[in-house]
C-alpha positions as CSV (number, residue, x, y, z in Angstrom):
1,M,0.0,0.0,0.0
2,S,1.3,3.5,-0.9
3,S,2.2,5.9,1.9
4,F,2.3,9.7,1.8
5,N,5.9,11.1,1.9
6,E,6.7,13.9,4.2
7,G,6.5,16.7,1.5
8,Y,3.1,15.5,0.2
9,A,1.7,14.9,3.6
10,A,2.5,18.5,4.6
11,Y,0.1,19.8,2.1
12,Y,-2.5,17.1,2.2
13,D,-5.2,18.9,4.2
14,L,-4.7,22.1,2.1
15,L,-5.3,20.1,-1.1
16,Y,-8.4,18.5,0.3
17,R,-9.8,21.4,2.3
18,D,-12.7,21.4,-0.2
19,K,-13.6,17.8,0.6
20,D,-16.9,17.6,2.5
21,Y,-15.6,15.6,5.5
22,A,-18.6,16.7,7.6
23,G,-21.1,15.6,4.9
24,E,-19.3,12.3,4.5
25,A,-19.2,11.7,8.2
26,K,-22.9,12.4,8.4
27,F,-23.5,9.9,5.6
28,V,-21.6,7.3,7.6
29,R,-23.5,8.2,10.8
30,D,-26.8,7.7,9.0
31,L,-25.7,4.2,7.8
32,L,-24.6,3.3,11.3
33,K,-27.8,4.6,12.9
34,Q,-29.7,2.3,10.5
35,H,-27.6,-0.8,10.7
36,A,-25.8,-0.5,14.1
37,P,-27.9,2.0,16.1
38,K,-26.2,1.1,19.4
39,A,-22.6,1.5,18.0
40,R,-20.4,3.8,20.1
41,S,-16.9,2.5,19.4
42,L,-15.3,2.6,16.0
43,I,-12.0,1.5,14.4
44,E,-11.0,3.5,11.3
45,L,-8.8,1.7,8.8
46,G,-6.7,4.3,7.0
47,C,-7.6,7.4,9.1
48,G,-5.2,9.8,7.3
49,T,-5.1,13.1,9.2
50,A,-8.2,12.0,11.2
51,R,-10.6,14.5,9.5
52,H,-13.5,12.0,9.4
53,A,-12.6,10.7,12.9
54,R,-12.8,14.3,14.3
55,E,-16.3,14.7,12.9
56,L,-17.3,11.3,14.4
57,M,-15.8,12.2,17.7
58,A,-17.8,15.3,17.8
59,A,-20.9,13.2,17.3
60,G,-20.0,11.1,20.4
61,Y,-18.2,8.1,19.0
62,R,-14.9,6.7,20.4
63,V,-12.4,6.1,17.6
64,L,-9.2,4.2,17.1
65,G,-7.5,5.5,13.9
66,V,-4.9,3.4,12.1
67,D,-2.8,4.6,9.2
68,L,0.3,3.4,7.4
69,S,1.9,6.9,7.2
70,H,3.8,8.1,10.2
71,Q,3.6,11.6,8.7
72,M,-0.2,11.5,8.5
73,I,-0.5,10.2,12.0
74,A,1.8,13.0,13.2
75,R,-0.3,15.7,11.5
76,A,-3.4,14.2,12.9
77,E,-2.0,14.2,16.4
78,T,-1.0,17.9,16.0
79,E,-4.4,18.9,14.8
80,C,-6.3,16.9,17.4
81,A,-4.2,18.4,20.2
82,Q,-6.1,21.6,19.6
83,L,-9.5,20.0,20.3
84,P,-11.3,20.2,23.7
85,A,-10.1,17.6,26.1
86,R,-13.5,15.9,26.3
87,Q,-13.3,15.2,22.5
88,R,-9.6,14.5,22.4
89,K,-9.9,11.6,24.9
90,R,-12.3,9.9,22.5
91,L,-9.6,9.5,19.8
92,R,-6.5,7.3,19.7
93,L,-4.1,7.1,16.8
94,T,-1.6,4.4,15.8
95,Q,0.6,3.6,12.9
96,G,-0.1,0.3,11.1
97,D,-0.7,-1.5,7.9
98,V,-4.4,-2.1,7.6
99,S,-3.9,-5.4,5.7
100,Q,-1.9,-6.8,8.7
101,F,-3.0,-4.8,11.7
102,Q,-4.0,-6.7,14.8
103,T,-5.6,-5.6,18.1
104,D,-7.0,-7.4,21.1
105,E,-9.9,-4.9,21.2
106,Q,-13.2,-5.4,19.5
107,F,-15.3,-2.4,18.3
108,D,-19.0,-1.9,17.5
109,A,-18.1,-1.0,13.9
110,A,-15.3,-0.5,11.5
111,I,-15.1,2.2,8.9
112,S,-12.6,2.8,6.0
113,L,-13.0,5.9,3.9
114,F,-11.5,7.8,1.0
115,H,-10.9,4.5,-0.9
116,V,-8.4,3.0,1.4
117,I,-9.4,-0.5,0.2
118,N,-8.3,0.4,-3.4
119,Y,-4.7,0.7,-2.1
120,Q,-4.7,-3.0,-1.3
121,L,-3.2,-4.1,-4.6
122,T,-2.9,-7.9,-4.2
123,H,-5.4,-10.6,-3.3
124,G,-3.3,-11.2,-0.2
125,A,-3.6,-7.5,0.8
126,L,-7.3,-7.4,0.2
127,T,-7.8,-10.7,2.2
128,G,-5.8,-9.2,5.0
129,Y,-7.8,-6.0,5.0
130,F,-11.0,-7.9,5.4
131,K,-9.5,-10.1,8.1
132,T,-8.3,-7.0,10.0
133,A,-11.9,-5.6,9.9
134,S,-13.4,-9.0,10.9
135,Q,-11.1,-9.5,13.9
136,A,-11.6,-5.9,15.1
137,V,-15.5,-5.9,14.9
138,R,-17.5,-7.7,17.5
139,P,-20.1,-10.3,16.2
140,G,-23.1,-8.5,14.8
141,G,-21.1,-5.3,14.3
142,V,-20.8,-3.6,10.9
143,F,-18.1,-2.6,8.5
144,V,-18.6,0.5,6.2
145,F,-16.2,1.3,3.4
146,D,-16.1,3.2,0.1
147,F,-14.3,2.2,-3.1
148,W,-13.5,2.9,-6.7
149,Y,-16.0,1.0,-8.8
150,G,-14.5,-0.9,-11.8
151,P,-17.2,-0.5,-14.4
152,A,-17.2,3.3,-14.1
153,V,-13.4,3.5,-14.1
154,L,-13.4,1.5,-17.4
155,S,-16.2,3.5,-19.0
156,D,-15.1,6.9,-17.9
157,R,-11.3,6.6,-17.9
158,P,-9.3,8.8,-15.4
159,S,-7.6,11.8,-17.1
160,V,-4.8,14.3,-16.4
161,R,-5.9,16.8,-13.8
162,I,-4.5,19.9,-12.2
163,K,-5.5,21.1,-8.8
164,R,-4.6,24.4,-7.1
165,A,-4.9,25.5,-3.5
166,E,-3.5,28.4,-1.6
167,T,-3.2,30.1,1.8
168,P,-2.0,33.7,2.6
169,E,1.5,32.2,2.7
170,V,1.8,29.6,0.0
171,R,0.3,28.5,-3.4
172,V,0.2,24.8,-4.1
173,T,-0.2,23.2,-7.6
174,R,-0.7,19.5,-8.1
175,L,-0.5,17.7,-11.4
176,A,-2.0,14.2,-11.5
177,E,-1.1,12.0,-14.5
178,P,-2.9,8.6,-14.5
179,T,-2.3,5.4,-16.5
180,V,-4.6,2.4,-16.5
181,D,-3.5,-1.3,-16.6
182,V,-6.7,-3.1,-17.7
183,N,-5.1,-6.5,-17.3
184,R,-4.4,-6.0,-13.6
185,N,-7.3,-3.6,-12.7
186,L,-4.8,-1.0,-11.7
187,V,-4.6,2.8,-12.0
188,T,-1.2,4.4,-11.4
189,V,-1.2,8.1,-10.7
190,N,2.0,10.1,-10.9
191,Y,1.7,13.2,-8.8
192,T,3.9,16.3,-9.1
193,L,3.4,18.9,-6.4
194,L,4.8,22.5,-6.5
195,A,4.7,24.7,-3.4
196,Q,5.5,28.4,-4.0
197,Q,5.7,31.1,-1.4
198,R,3.7,34.3,-2.0
199,T,7.0,36.1,-2.4
200,G,7.5,34.0,-5.5
201,E,10.1,31.7,-4.0
202,L,9.7,28.0,-4.8
203,S,9.5,26.3,-1.4
204,G,9.3,22.7,-2.6
205,E,8.7,20.3,-5.5
206,F,7.6,16.8,-4.6
207,T,6.8,13.7,-6.7
208,E,4.8,10.7,-5.6
209,Q,3.3,7.7,-7.3
210,H,0.1,6.1,-6.1
211,T,-1.3,2.9,-7.5
212,V,-4.8,1.8,-6.8
213,R,-6.8,-1.2,-7.7
214,Y,-10.4,-0.6,-8.9
215,L,-12.9,-3.2,-7.7
216,F,-16.0,-5.1,-8.8
217,L,-19.0,-6.1,-6.8
218,P,-18.7,-9.9,-7.1
219,E,-15.1,-9.9,-5.9
220,L,-16.0,-7.6,-2.9
221,E,-18.9,-9.9,-2.0
222,Q,-16.6,-13.0,-2.2
223,L,-13.9,-11.3,0.0
224,A,-16.5,-10.2,2.5
225,A,-18.0,-13.7,2.8
226,S,-14.6,-15.3,3.2
227,A,-14.0,-13.0,6.1
228,G,-17.3,-13.8,7.8
229,F,-19.3,-10.8,6.7
230,T,-22.8,-10.6,5.0
231,V,-23.7,-7.7,2.7
232,L,-26.4,-5.4,4.1
233,E,-26.3,-2.6,1.6
234,T,-24.4,-1.3,-1.4
235,G,-24.8,1.8,-3.5
236,Q,-23.4,5.0,-4.8
237,W,-21.4,7.0,-2.2
238,L,-23.3,9.8,-0.6
239,T,-26.5,9.2,-2.6
240,R,-27.5,5.6,-1.9
241,Q,-28.5,5.2,-5.5
242,P,-27.8,1.9,-7.2
243,L,-24.4,1.2,-8.5
244,S,-24.0,1.7,-12.3
245,A,-21.4,2.1,-15.0
246,R,-21.4,5.8,-14.1
247,T,-20.7,5.2,-10.4
248,W,-17.1,6.0,-9.8
249,F,-17.5,5.8,-6.0
250,G,-19.5,3.1,-4.3
251,Y,-19.9,1.9,-0.7
252,L,-20.7,-1.3,1.1
253,V,-22.2,-2.0,4.5
254,L,-21.3,-5.4,5.9
255,R,-22.3,-7.2,9.1
256,R,-20.0,-9.6,10.9
257,Q,-21.7,-12.9,11.4
258,A,-22.1,-14.2,14.9
């Protein structure tokens, strides 16, 4: 699984400040209220800088966040240190590979957002990811995750994109150049990030390569069943409409069997 290097991680929240973390967290809460109304404790697989976790903490959940990147965990800890103590005590963060992570704790639910599953590139990594969730969730608990949906990726191919963001001190430009390997269900995105001070001085240039595996519903259902889950719901992320060839982002809600 790819990790974010120090330079890229430093600008991660700036690049995604337009992402609707509050709206996405509310979507997850609505799913949990329907399928696990008594859930109070969560494990988040691939928590990043804990933006979703912070929203869920504010709603009263206790969260253990796990992420592969030391840099992302460090940034999350720095940001969470500014929160009120009553919220801060509901969040714990740890570094770990979600395809191999083990804990003696069991949680009411597991969540995994922003397509973390798609960074599990091999069958072994995907199997490990579902095993991690299954071992961490108590019997009857649920697992909610989102993913890149294969039919849409193939019918609406990813293209070169440029994203810009700025603060009063710095301007950041990110170039994303994707290639698709249809034989292995992989998309590799080469990122080039330029950070420029308002004075005009170039403060950094970073490159990073991320490879993700787009997924199809039958393989997800098989992986879930092999890990002891049953499928409760699937659909288009944030809308709950049915999956289609135009659905880039899907979600699944699973229940761990007793």
